[in-house]
C-alpha positions as CSV (number, residue, x, y, z in Angstrom):
1,M,40.2,20.3,45.0
2,N,36.9,18.6,45.4
3,T,35.7,16.5,42.0
4,V,33.5,18.5,40.1
5,L,30.4,17.1,37.2
6,M,30.3,17.4,33.6
7,I,27.0,16.4,32.5
8,G,27.5,15.8,28.6
9,E,30.4,13.9,26.8
10,G,30.2,16.0,23.5
11,A,33.4,17.8,22.2
12,W,32.6,21.3,24.5
13,G,31.8,19.3,27.7
14,T,35.1,17.0,27.3
15,A,37.3,20.0,26.2
16,V,35.8,22.1,29.3
17,A,36.9,18.8,31.2
18,T,40.2,18.7,29.9
19,V,40.7,22.3,30.8
20,L,39.4,21.6,34.9
21,A,41.7,18.8,34.5
22,E,44.6,20.7,33.2
23,N,44.3,22.7,36.9
24,G,44.0,19.7,38.8
25,I,40.6,19.2,39.5
26,P,38.9,15.9,39.1
27,V,36.0,15.7,36.9
28,K,33.4,13.2,36.6
29,L,32.0,12.8,33.1
30,W,28.5,11.9,32.5
31,C,28.5,10.3,28.9
32,N,24.9,9.6,27.7
33,D,26.4,7.2,24.9
34,S,27.9,4.0,26.9
35,R,30.3,3.1,24.1
36,V,32.6,6.6,24.6
37,A,32.3,6.1,28.6
38,Q,34.2,2.7,28.0
39,D,36.6,4.3,25.3
40,I,37.3,6.9,28.0
41,H,37.6,4.5,30.7
42,K,39.8,2.3,28.6
43,I,42.1,4.1,26.2
44,Q,41.6,7.6,27.6
45,I,40.0,8.9,23.9
46,N,36.5,10.3,23.7
47,T,36.7,8.5,20.2
48,R,33.0,9.9,18.8
49,Y,33.7,14.0,19.9
50,L,37.6,14.4,20.0
51,P,39.6,11.3,19.2
52,E,42.6,13.1,18.6
53,I,43.0,14.1,22.2
54,T,44.4,12.2,25.1
55,L,42.2,12.6,28.2
56,S,43.5,13.4,31.7
57,H,43.5,10.4,34.0
58,L,41.6,13.0,36.5
59,I,38.2,12.9,33.8
60,E,36.7,9.7,35.3
61,P,33.6,8.6,32.8
62,F,30.6,7.2,33.9
63,V,26.8,6.6,32.6
64,D,24.4,6.3,35.8
65,L,23.0,10.0,36.2
66,E,20.8,9.3,39.0
67,Q,23.3,8.5,40.9
68,I,25.3,11.5,42.2
69,D,26.1,13.0,45.9
70,K,24.7,15.4,46.8
71,E,27.4,17.1,48.4
72,I,29.0,17.5,44.9
73,E,29.0,21.6,44.5
74,Y,30.5,22.8,40.7
75,V,27.9,21.1,38.0
76,F,28.7,22.0,34.2
77,I,26.0,20.8,32.0
78,S,26.8,21.2,28.3
79,T,23.7,19.4,26.6
80,P,22.1,20.4,23.3
81,I,19.4,22.3,23.9
82,K,17.1,19.9,22.3
83,Y,17.8,17.7,25.2
84,F,18.9,20.0,27.9
85,R,15.2,19.9,29.9
86,A,15.1,15.9,29.5
87,V,18.4,15.4,31.2
88,A,18.2,18.4,33.8
89,A,15.3,17.2,34.9
90,R,17.0,13.5,35.7
91,C,18.9,15.5,38.3
92,T,16.2,17.1,40.5
93,K,16.6,13.5,42.4
94,W,20.0,15.1,43.9
95,Y,20.1,18.5,43.3
96,A,20.8,20.7,46.4
97,P,20.6,24.2,46.9
98,H,24.1,24.9,47.5
99,Q,25.3,23.6,44.0
100,K,26.6,26.0,41.7
101,W,25.3,24.9,37.9
102,I,26.9,26.4,35.2
103,V,25.5,26.5,31.7
104,L,27.9,25.6,28.6
105,S,24.7,24.7,25.9
106,K,23.4,27.7,23.9
107,G,20.1,28.1,22.2
108,I,16.4,28.5,22.7
109,E,14.0,25.6,23.6
110,N,11.6,25.0,20.5
111,D,8.2,24.9,22.7
112,S,8.7,27.1,25.5
113,L,11.3,29.7,23.7
114,L,13.2,29.6,27.0
115,L,16.6,30.3,27.6
116,P,19.0,27.4,29.5
117,V,19.1,29.0,32.8
118,Q,15.6,29.9,32.5
119,I,14.7,25.9,32.4
120,L,16.9,25.5,35.0
121,K,15.0,27.8,37.1
122,E,11.8,25.9,35.9
123,L,13.3,22.8,37.0
124,F,15.1,23.6,40.3
125,G,13.4,26.8,41.6
126,E,14.6,30.9,41.3
127,S,16.5,30.5,43.7
128,V,19.1,28.3,41.5
129,Q,22.8,29.4,41.4
130,A,23.2,29.6,37.9
131,A,26.2,30.6,35.8
132,V,26.6,30.7,31.7
133,V,30.3,30.4,29.9
134,M,30.0,31.3,26.7
135,G,32.3,32.8,24.2
136,P,34.6,32.0,20.8
137,S,35.5,28.4,21.3
138,F,35.6,25.5,19.4
139,A,36.5,22.6,21.5
140,G,38.7,21.0,19.5
141,E,41.2,23.9,19.5
142,V,40.6,24.2,23.6
143,A,41.5,20.6,23.9
144,R,44.6,21.3,22.2
145,K,45.5,24.2,24.7
146,Q,45.1,27.0,22.2
147,L,44.6,30.5,23.7
148,T,40.6,31.0,24.3
149,A,38.9,33.6,26.1
150,V,35.3,33.3,27.3
151,N,32.9,35.2,29.4
152,L,31.3,34.1,32.6
153,G,27.7,35.5,33.6
154,M,26.4,35.4,36.9
155,R,24.9,37.6,39.1
156,D,26.6,36.6,42.6
157,Y,30.3,38.2,41.5
158,L,31.8,36.2,44.8
159,I,30.9,33.0,43.0
160,A,31.7,33.7,40.2
161,Q,35.5,34.8,41.2
162,K,35.2,30.9,42.4
163,I,34.3,29.3,39.1
164,Q,36.3,31.6,37.1
165,A,39.6,30.5,39.4
166,L,38.2,26.7,38.4
167,L,38.5,27.5,34.8
168,T,41.3,29.9,34.4
169,N,44.8,29.0,33.3
170,D,47.6,29.8,30.5
171,F,45.5,29.1,27.6
172,F,41.8,29.4,29.2
173,H,40.6,33.5,29.8
174,V,37.7,33.7,31.6
175,Y,36.3,37.4,31.8
176,Y,33.6,38.1,34.1
177,C,29.9,39.3,33.1
178,D,26.5,40.2,35.1
179,D,24.0,39.8,31.7
180,L,23.3,36.3,31.2
181,I,20.5,37.3,29.4
182,G,22.3,39.0,26.9
183,M,25.1,36.7,26.8
184,Q,22.4,33.4,26.0
185,I,20.8,35.5,23.4
186,G,24.4,36.4,21.6
187,G,25.6,32.7,21.9
188,A,22.2,31.4,21.0
189,L,21.5,33.9,17.9
190,K,25.0,33.4,16.2
191,N,24.4,30.1,15.3
192,V,21.5,31.5,13.4
193,I,23.7,33.8,11.9
194,A,26.2,31.3,10.6
195,L,23.7,29.3,9.5
196,G,22.3,32.5,6.9
197,I,26.5,33.4,6.5
198,G,27.0,29.5,4.9
199,I,23.5,30.1,3.1
200,L,24.9,33.1,0.9
201,D,28.3,31.0,0.4
202,G,26.6,28.3,-1.0
203,A,24.2,30.8,-3.6
204,G,27.1,32.3,-4.8
205,Y,27.0,35.5,-2.8
206,G,29.9,37.6,-2.5
207,D,32.1,39.5,0.5
208,N,29.8,42.2,0.2
209,T,26.9,40.7,0.6
210,K,27.9,38.9,3.8
211,A,29.2,42.4,5.1
212,F,26.1,43.8,5.1
213,F,24.3,40.5,6.1
214,L,26.4,40.4,9.4
215,T,26.1,44.3,10.2
216,Q,22.4,43.9,10.1
217,A,22.2,40.4,11.9
218,L,24.5,42.1,14.8
219,H,21.7,44.9,14.7
220,E,19.3,42.5,14.8
221,I,20.9,40.5,17.8
222,M,21.2,44.0,20.1
223,Q,17.5,44.6,19.6
224,M,16.8,40.8,20.4
225,A,18.7,41.0,23.6
226,R,17.1,44.4,24.8
227,L,13.4,42.9,24.0
228,F,14.4,39.7,26.6
229,G,16.2,42.2,29.2
230,G,19.9,41.8,28.4
231,K,22.3,44.4,27.8
232,Q,22.9,45.8,24.2
233,E,26.8,46.3,24.9
234,T,27.0,42.5,25.8
235,I,26.4,42.0,22.5
236,Y,30.1,43.5,21.6
237,G,31.6,41.1,23.5
238,L,33.3,37.7,23.7
239,S,29.8,35.8,24.0
240,G,28.1,38.1,20.9
241,L,30.4,39.4,18.6
242,G,33.2,37.7,19.3
243,D,31.3,34.5,19.1
244,M,29.7,35.5,16.0
245,V,33.1,35.8,14.2
246,L,34.2,32.6,15.0
247,T,31.0,30.7,13.6
248,C,30.5,33.1,10.8
249,T,34.0,32.7,9.2
250,S,35.7,29.5,10.3
251,E,35.3,26.7,8.2
252,Q,35.0,24.4,11.4
253,S,31.8,25.8,12.0
254,R,28.9,23.0,11.7
255,N,26.3,25.7,11.6
256,R,28.0,27.5,8.3
257,R,28.8,24.2,6.5
258,V,25.1,23.0,6.9
259,G,24.2,26.8,5.8
260,R,26.2,25.9,2.4
261,A,24.6,22.7,2.0
262,I,21.2,24.8,1.9
263,G,22.3,27.7,-0.4
264,Q,23.3,25.1,-2.7
265,G,19.8,23.5,-3.0
266,H,19.8,21.0,-0.4
267,T,16.9,20.0,1.8
268,V,17.7,20.5,5.8
269,E,16.1,17.2,6.2
270,Q,18.8,15.9,3.2
271,I,21.6,17.6,4.9
272,L,20.7,16.1,8.4
273,I,20.8,12.5,7.4
274,E,24.0,13.3,5.6
275,T,26.0,14.9,8.5
276,G,24.2,12.6,11.1
277,Y,24.2,16.1,13.5
278,T,21.9,18.6,14.0
279,P,23.6,22.3,14.7
280,E,22.3,24.4,17.5
281,G,21.7,27.1,15.0
282,V,18.9,24.8,13.1
283,N,16.7,24.4,16.6
284,T,17.1,28.2,17.3
285,A,16.4,29.0,14.3
286,C,12.8,27.6,14.4
287,S,12.8,29.3,18.0
288,L,14.0,32.3,16.6
289,Y,10.5,32.1,13.9
């Protein structure tokens, strides 16, 4: 199998790289942080994002994003939406029409209000072969080979089958969906809902209130999906309801933890400084507003 490219050394990008490597596929992993690249090269561990996982020797870190062979066919991108456009724009030098771009990023860009695939179309043209992979999938559990199921969204079913074959194995199951818009809306807005659940937690509200909130939130996400041109039924799937359940109920959820701190009376600015990260729900809440 030819090498595939993974853009983004964060927990999710690294976790999907482990899935590909488990399937015997060599992965070039672009690292924005040169220290992460050095650690992976020397000790096969992403000490910043997945410190408990020893990575496969098939995962090769590098830092020069401009020096990519145009013959590369499969490009996965997991860059946070805040930086998605800037990073993807650096790839225009070696972009080629035959490439398949698989988006792992979730969110809505603040200034343009575009979804990730729409940003790729602006940069590379309407003909870009783009897919999205989304669903209830904490990176650490995927890297530890816990049974996980996600949706793969793409209009071209034949190409989607090839991407499915790259990713599918005993612990990582990939189910086809033709609704890229609905999947991206579900994947983005569930993070905002997780913030809301966290706020209710922190403010002392009970389970009755949270059940009411989640029911109303699901209805509103479906409205947003239809508004953007997606399908309502997609929101009932893995990339919608499944991802929302995971992010809103698990203590592993960064969005929920940040929301809880807000509910306890801390300012967003304080929380982001103390935690050192900005969960996608914060950026997406601004776009949604």
